C-alpha positions in Angstrom: 2.6 -16.4 -23.6 5.7 -15.6 -21.6 6.7 -17.5 -18.5 5.4 -16.2 -15.1 4.7 -17.1 -11.5 1.9 -15.9 -9.2 2.2 -16.3 -5.4 -0.6 -15.8 -2.9 -1.1 -17.7 0.4 -3.0 -15.2 2.6 -6.4 -16.4 3.7 -8.9 -13.7 3.0 -11.9 -13.5 5.3 -14.6 -10.9 4.4 -17.0 -10.6 7.3 -19.5 -7.8 8.1 -19.4 -8.8 11.8 -16.0 -8.0 13.4 -16.4 -10.3 16.4 -17.5 -13.3 14.3 -14.6 -12.7 11.9 -12.1 -12.6 14.8 -13.6 -15.7 16.3 -13.3 -17.6 12.9 -9.7 -16.4 12.5 -8.8 -17.6 16.0 -10.3 -21.0 15.3 -8.5 -21.4 12.0 -5.1 -20.6 13.6 -5.7 -22.3 16.9 -4.3 -19.4 18.9 -5.0 -18.4 22.4 -3.8 -14.8 23.1 -3.2 -11.8 20.9 -1.1 -8.7 20.9 -3.0 -6.0 19.0 -0.8 -3.3 17.5 -2.1 0.1 16.4 -1.3 3.8 16.5 -2.2 6.5 19.0 -4.7 8.1 16.6 -6.7 4.9 16.2 -6.5 4.3 20.0 -8.4 7.5 20.5 -11.2 6.6 18.1 -14.5 4.6 18.7 -13.3 1.8 16.5 -10.6 0.9 19.0 -13.2 0.4 21.6 -15.2 -1.7 19.1 -12.2 -3.8 18.5 -11.5 -4.4 22.2 -15.2 -5.1 22.8 -15.3 -7.6 20.0 -12.3 -9.4 21.4 -13.9 -9.5 24.9 -17.3 -10.7 23.5 -15.6 -13.9 22.1 -13.3 -14.4 25.2 -10.2 -13.8 23.2 -7.5 -12.6 25.6 -5.3 -9.8 24.4 -2.6 -7.2 25.2 -2.1 -3.9 23.3 0.8 -1.9 21.7 -0.5 1.5 20.7 2.8 3.2 19.7 2.9 2.5 16.0 4.2 5.5 14.0 3.3 6.6 10.5 6.0 5.6 8.1 7.4 3.3 10.9 11.2 3.2 11.3 13.4 0.2 12.1 13.7 1.7 15.7 9.9 1.8 16.2 9.4 -1.7 14.8 12.1 -3.2 17.0 10.5 -1.5 20.0 7.2 -3.2 19.1 9.0 -6.5 18.8 10.5 -6.1 22.3 7.0 -5.4 23.6 5.7 -8.6 22.0 8.5 -10.8 23.2 7.8 -9.6 26.8 4.4 -11.3 26.7 3.0 -14.8 26.3 1.0 -13.8 23.2 0.9 -16.4 20.4 -0.6 -14.3 17.6 -0.1 -10.7 16.5 -3.0 -8.6 15.2 -2.3 -5.5 13.1 -5.2 -3.1 13.4 -5.2 -0.1 11.1 -3.5 0.4 7.8 -0.1 -0.2 6.3 2.0 1.2 9.2 0.3 -1.0 11.9 0.3 -4.0 9.6 4.0 -3.7 8.7 4.9 -3.1 12.4 2.9 -6.2 13.4 4.7 -8.2 10.7 8.1 -6.9 11.8 7.4 -7.8 15.4 6.2 -11.3 14.4 9.4 -11.8 12.4 11.7 -10.8 15.2 9.8 -13.0 17.7 11.1 -16.1 15.9 14.2 -14.8 14.2 17.3 -13.4 15.9 19.1 -10.1 15.2 17.9 -6.7 13.9 15.6 -5.9 11.0 18.5 -4.7 9.0 19.7 -8.3 8.9 16.7 -9.2 6.7 16.6 -6.4 4.2 16.2 -7.8 0.7 14.5 -11.0 -0.5 14.3 -14.4 1.2 16.6 -13.8 4.1 14.1 -14.7 6.8 15.0 -18.2 8.1 12.1 -19.1 10.4 8.4 -18.9 10.1 7.1 -15.8 11.8 4.6 -15.8 14.7 1.0 -16.1 13.4 -0.6 -12.9 12.3 -4.2 -11.6 11.8 -4.4 -8.3 9.9 -7.6 -6.3 10.5 -7.4 -3.3 8.1 -9.4 -0.1 8.9 -8.4 1.6 5.7 -9.1 0.8 2.1 -5.7 1.3 0.5 -2.3 0.0 1.5 -3.2 -3.7 1.1 -0.2 -4.5 3.3 -2.2 -7.5 4.7 -1.7 -9.3 1.4 2.0 -8.8 0.7 5.1 -10.8 1.4 6.9 -7.5 2.1 7.5 -5.3 5.2 8.2 -1.6 4.4 10.5 0.2 6.8 12.1 3.6 7.0 15.8 3.0 7.5 16.9 5.6 10.0 20.6 5.4 9.1 20.1 5.8 5.3 16.9 8.0 5.4 15.1 5.9 2.8 12.5 3.2 2.6 13.8 -0.3 2.9 11.9 -3.6 2.4 12.0 -7.1 3.7 10.5 -9.7 1.4 9.8 -13.3 2.3 6.9 -15.8 2.0 7.2 -16.0 5.8 6.0 -12.4 5.9 2.7 -13.0 4.3 -0.1 -12.5 6.9 -1.9 -15.7 7.9 -5.3 -14.1 7.8 -6.5 -10.9 6.3 -9.9 -10.0 7.9 -11.9 -7.5 5.8 -14.7 -5.9 7.7 -16.2 -2.9 5.9 -18.1 -1.7 9.0 -14.7 -0.6 10.3 -14.4 2.0 7.6 -17.4 4.0 8.7 -16.7 7.6 9.7 -13.2 7.4 8.2 -11.5 10.8 7.8 -11.6 12.1 4.2 -7.8 12.4 4.1 -7.3 8.8 5.1 -9.8 7.3 2.7 -8.6 9.4 -0.2 -4.9 8.7 0.4 -5.4 5.0 0.9 -7.7 4.6 -2.1 -5.3 6.4 -4.4 -2.6 4.1 -3.2 -4.7 1.2 -4.3 -5.4 2.8 -7.7 -1.7 3.2 -8.2 -1.0 -0.5 -7.4 -3.6 -1.4 -10.1 -2.5 0.8 -12.9 1.3 0.6 -12.4 0.9 -3.2 -12.2 -1.3 -3.3 -15.3 1.0 -1.4 -17.6 4.2 -2.9 -16.0 6.6 -5.1 -17.8 6.1 -8.0 -15.4 2.3 -8.1 -15.9 0.9 -11.6 -16.5 -2.6 -12.9 -17.3 -3.5 -13.4 -13.7 -2.4 -9.9 -12.6 -4.0 -8.3 -15.6 -7.3 -9.8 -14.8 -7.2 -8.7 -11.2 -5.8 -5.2 -12.0 -8.3 -4.4 -14.7 -11.3 -5.5 -12.6 -10.0 -3.8 -9.5 -9.1 -0.5 -11.3 -12.7 -0.3 -12.4 -14.0 -1.0 -8.9 -11.9 1.9 -7.5 -12.8 4.4 -10.2 -16.5 3.6 -9.7 -16.4 3.8 -5.9 -13.5 5.8 -4.5 -15.0 9.3 -4.8 -18.4 8.1 -3.5 -16.7 6.4 -0.6 -14.5 9.5 0.2 -17.6 11.8 0.1 -19.7 9.3 2.2 -17.6 6.9 4.3 -20.8 5.5 5.7 -21.9 4.2 2.3 -21.5 0.5 3.1 -21.7 -0.7 -0.5 -18.9 1.7 -1.6 -16.9 0.8 1.6 -17.2 -2.9 0.8 -16.0 -2.4 -2.8 -13.1 -0.3 -1.7 -11.9 -2.5 1.2 -12.0 -5.5 -1.3 -10.4 -3.5 -4.1 -7.5 -2.4 -1.9 -6.9 -5.9 -0.9 -7.0 -7.2 -4.5 -4.8 -4.4 -5.7 -2.0 -5.5 -3.5 -2.2 -9.1 -4.9 -0.8 -7.4 -8.0 1.9 -5.3 -6.3 3.1 -8.2 -4.1 3.7 -10.4 -7.2 5.0 -8.1 -9.9 5.9 -4.8 -8.2 4.7 -1.4 -9.2 6.6 1.3 -11.2 8.3 4.6 -11.0 5.4 6.2 -9.2 6.4 4.0 -6.3 10.2 4.1 -7.0 10.4 7.9 -7.0 7.8 8.1 -4.3 9.8 5.9 -1.9 12.8 8.1 -2.6 11.0 11.3 -1.7 8.9 9.9 1.1 11.9 8.3 2.8 14.0 11.5 2.5 11.3 14.0 3.6 9.0 11.9 5.7 6.1 12.4 3.4 3.2 9.9 3.7 3.1 7.2 0.9 -0.4 8.2 -0.3 0.7 11.8 -0.7 3.7 10.9 -2.7 1.6 8.8 -5.1 -1.1 11.4 -5.4 1.5 14.0 -6.5 3.6 11.7 -8.7 1.3 9.2 -10.4 0.0 11.6 -13.2 3.6 12.6 -14.0 4.8 9.0 -14.2 1.8 7.9 -16.3 2.4 10.8 -18.7 6.0 9.8 -19.0 4.9 6.3 -20.0 1.8 7.2 -22.1 3.3 6.3 -25.5 4.9 3.0 -24.6 1.9 1.9 -22.5 -0.8 3.4 -24.8 -2.8 0.2 -25.4 -3.3 -0.7 -21.7 -3.9 2.9 -20.7 -6.5 3.2 -23.4 -8.2 0.1 -21.9 -8.1 1.7 -18.5 -9.8 4.8 -19.9 -12.8 2.6 -20.8 -12.8 1.1 -17.3 -13.0 4.7 -16.0 -16.2 5.2 -18.1 -14.5 7.5 -20.6 -16.1 7.3 -24.1 -13.1 6.6 -26.3 -15.0 5.6 -29.4 -13.9 8.6 -31.4 -10.3 8.6 -30.1 -7.1 7.1 -31.3 -5.4 4.7 -29.0 -2.9 7.4 -27.9 -5.7 9.9 -27.3 -7.6 7.4 -25.2 -4.4 6.7 -23.2 -3.9 10.5 -22.6 -7.5 10.8 -21.6 -6.9 8.1 -18.9 -3.9 10.0 -17.5 -5.9 13.3 -17.4 -8.9 11.4 -15.8 -6.6 10.1 -13.1 -5.3 13.6 -12.5 -8.8 14.9 -12.3 -9.8 12.2 -9.9 -6.8 13.1 -7.7 -8.0 16.7 -7.7 -11.6 15.8 -7.1 -10.4 13.8 -4.0 -8.7 17.0 -2.8 -5.4 15.2 -2.6 -2.1 17.1 -2.9 -0.7 18.1 -6.3 2.7 19.3 -5.3 5.6 18.5 -2.9 6.5 22.2 -2.2 3.8 22.5 0.4 4.7 19.2 2.1 8.2 19.6 3.3 10.2 18.7 0.3 13.2 20.8 -0.8 14.5 20.6 -4.4 18.2 21.5 -4.2 20.5 19.9 -6.7 21.7 17.6 -3.9 18.1 16.6 -3.1 17.4 15.8 -6.7 20.6 13.8 -7.0 19.7 11.8 -3.9 16.2 11.2 -5.2 17.6 10.0 -8.5 20.1 7.7 -6.6 17.3 5.9 -4.8 14.9 5.8 -7.7 17.6 4.4 -9.9 18.5 1.8 -7.3 14.9 0.7 -6.8 14.6 0.4 -10.6 17.3 -2.3 -10.5 16.8 -4.0 -7.1 13.7 -5.1 -5.1 10.1 -5.9 -5.8 9.7 -3.3 -8.7 13.0 -3.9 -10.4 12.4 -4.1 -14.2 8.7 -3.3 -13.9 8.6 0.2 -15.3 7.3 0.1 -19.0 9.8 2.9 -20.0 13.3 2.9 -18.7 13.9 6.2 -17.1 17.3 8.0 -16.8 18.6 9.9 -13.8 17.7 13.1 -15.6 14.2 11.8 -16.2 13.8 11.0 -12.4 15.1 14.5 -11.5 12.7 16.2 -14.0 9.7 14.2 -12.8 10.6 15.0 -9.1 11.0 18.7 -9.9 7.7 18.9 -11.9 6.0 17.2 -9.0 7.6 19.5 -6.5 6.3 22.5 -8.4 2.8 21.0 -9.0 3.0 21.2 -12.8 -0.3 20.1 -14.4 -0.2 17.4 -17.0 -1.4 18.6 -20.4 -1.3 16.9 -23.8 
């Protein structure tokens, strides 16, 4: 067995009662007043009222910041930090998905560390413990409440950047499946596919270890067995419970060992063209898995079994190919995008070169450095990006 390390310090609290969960979280942290951060879309939904009423019912004072942006930039996050520092709040609550959670983390970081977010890009540059955080996810996908990373759109470089530090791990991740009820189809499908990508890219990745393998395989099966049901019926509490927990567990993998070229190329395209992360993964993942199908055939064949595919009459490679095609079909059944042409990407030679630049860099630096099972070249990255742009269907 090769050497490995596994890091996880977040306290996971699964509670079907939001008010009780918040009350327990407050008692664990010993905090008195919260700044709740969310986006304008959520602030217009009934769950925002539910959140505020839950806080009031347990006499937990709070202020709000409702200007979180999708794919939040360094500028947006620093604005949130300024809003936090102007209050006497001693805990930050991120309420929504990855964008709100990352914004809350960034604000908590800058409340106890001087300078700009750019000062902390990379790993282990955060000097001081951040302000305490409670993350209340209303989506089953990003899993940002688990990670030691903050994902940021760098406005100057027009790409996704990351801050990584144990200080950036949330203190408490509160999972309340009731908050997922009536979720829009596009949100549940995008977020769930993100979680699926965390699992399978981590499972076949070069940095996989016995702990991440166990989590990834179990979680991949949970997603395959519940995601489409949940997307079609977001009020199915059993499916919602499985998905909110699976999304949380999937990021225990990504946070420890990174992901793969689905994320590396996806971050390059998403950052350059402001395409949501879930969309980039939906389009790219089948292409990236097909690129890796021969070198990762054993584990992809195992994943086919977890999907419920009968592989008894197949060779290992055939079973691995069936897994890739099954994931492509699930993507299509979820009505997720299958191309970038319709989502604002352009595919000039300059665009493809820039995408290759970023994908190559992320293959060498950051959380996913060295994770991809097959080492891609610049030409490979450009070809995959172009096939994804055109919506080419995977066939074997």
